[in-house]
C-alpha positions in Angstrom: -44.5 42.3 46.2 -40.9 41.8 45.2 -39.2 44.5 43.4 -38.6 43.9 39.6 -35.1 43.2 38.5 -33.6 45.7 36.2 -32.1 44.2 33.1 -28.8 45.5 31.8 -29.2 46.9 28.4 -27.0 45.3 25.8 -24.9 47.8 23.8 -24.3 47.2 20.2 -20.8 46.1 19.3 -18.5 49.0 18.7 -17.2 49.4 15.2 -13.7 50.9 14.7 -13.7 54.2 12.9 -13.8 54.1 9.1 -10.1 54.9 8.8 -9.1 52.0 11.0 -11.3 49.3 9.6 -9.4 46.5 7.8 -10.1 46.7 4.1 -11.1 43.3 2.6 -8.5 42.1 0.2 -9.9 41.1 -3.1 -8.1 38.3 -4.9 -7.6 39.1 -8.5 -9.0 36.7 -11.1 -5.6 35.7 -12.2 -4.5 34.8 -8.7 -7.7 32.9 -8.1 -7.1 30.9 -11.3 -3.5 30.3 -10.4 -4.5 29.0 -6.9 -7.2 26.7 -8.4 -4.7 25.4 -11.0 -2.2 24.7 -8.3 -4.8 22.8 -6.3 -5.8 20.7 -9.3 -2.2 20.1 -10.1 -1.5 19.0 -6.5 -4.5 16.7 -6.6 -3.4 15.1 -9.8 0.1 14.6 -8.5 -1.4 12.6 -5.7 -4.1 10.7 -7.7 -2.1 9.6 -10.8 0.5 7.4 -9.0 -2.3 5.9 -6.9 -4.4 5.0 -10.0 -1.3 3.6 -11.7 -0.6 1.4 -8.7 -4.2 0.2 -8.6 -4.2 -0.6 -12.3 -0.9 -2.5 -11.9 -2.5 -4.5 -9.0 -5.5 -5.4 -11.1 -3.4 -6.4 -14.1 -1.3 -8.6 -11.7 -4.5 -10.3 -10.4 -5.8 -10.8 -14.0 -2.6 -12.7 -14.9 -2.4 -14.6 -11.6 -6.1 -15.8 -11.9 -5.4 -16.7 -15.5 -8.2 -14.4 -16.7 -5.9 -13.0 -19.4 -2.2 -13.2 -20.2 0.4 -10.5 -20.4 0.2 -10.3 -24.2 -3.5 -9.4 -24.0 -2.8 -6.7 -21.4 -0.1 -5.3 -23.7 -2.5 -5.3 -26.7 -5.1 -3.5 -24.5 -2.6 -0.8 -23.5 -1.6 -0.3 -27.2 -5.3 0.0 -28.1 -5.8 2.7 -25.4 -2.6 4.6 -26.6 -3.9 4.7 -30.2 -7.2 6.4 -29.3 -7.5 10.1 -30.1 -6.9 12.4 -27.0 -8.5 15.6 -25.9 -11.4 17.5 -27.3 -14.9 16.2 -27.6 -15.9 12.8 -28.9 -15.4 12.7 -32.7 -12.9 15.5 -32.8 -9.5 14.5 -34.2 -6.4 16.0 -32.7 -3.5 16.9 -35.1 
């Protein structure tokens, strides 16, 4: 019979002593909110010009294909500008 192979025992990973362990750094709620606000602001800074360019391209095509004329587009913009902003539907803003 062949002799059995001895398997090396795996040792558990050594943990550094309690005094040397890196302490997890908790992010305060204010810092977390500031970071989220900065992320949203950055995303809007990228998205708003892109959306404006796409709207301009669509308006250009609408006029070029004679689906509507410039005056109708201007009236539509004025209509959108007159709508109440913010809040929930039905709330009027002062």
